[in-house]
Residue, then its C-alpha position, 0 to 999 in steps of 0.5 A: m707200845a702202850e702210850n704211856s711206857v717209857d722207852p726202854i732206849l732212852l731210859a738206858e741214855v738217861r742212866l748212862l748219863r746220870n752215871l757219866w755225871r756221878n763220875p766223869n772218868l768213865f769218858d777215858t774208858p774204851e768202852y764209852s762213846v758219844d755215838l752211845f746215845k742215839d737220842t740227840f738231846c743226851k748225846s748233847i748232854a754227854t758231850a756237855i759234861d764230857t767238855l765241862s769235866s775235861s776242862n776242869g770246869l765245875l759240874s753243876t746244873s748251871s753249868l751244864y745249861m750253859e754248855v748245853a745251849k752252846 
C-alpha cells in the first residue's frame, strides 16, 4: 500500500459511522452489530452514538465527545 493511501476498511467504517450518525435507527436493523467495526476507535464512536440515541440523548458533537470519553 502506498504511504499516502487510505485504508479501505477504515474508510468503510468511517462511512458507516456517518450513516449511523445521520440515521440512528440503523442500530435496530438485524444486519447491524458493533462487531462490524475492526478499528477500536470507530467501535467506541459507534457505541457512543448507540448509547446516546437509545437514551434519547442529544446527538451533538459535544455529547459524542463526552460519551466516548467515558
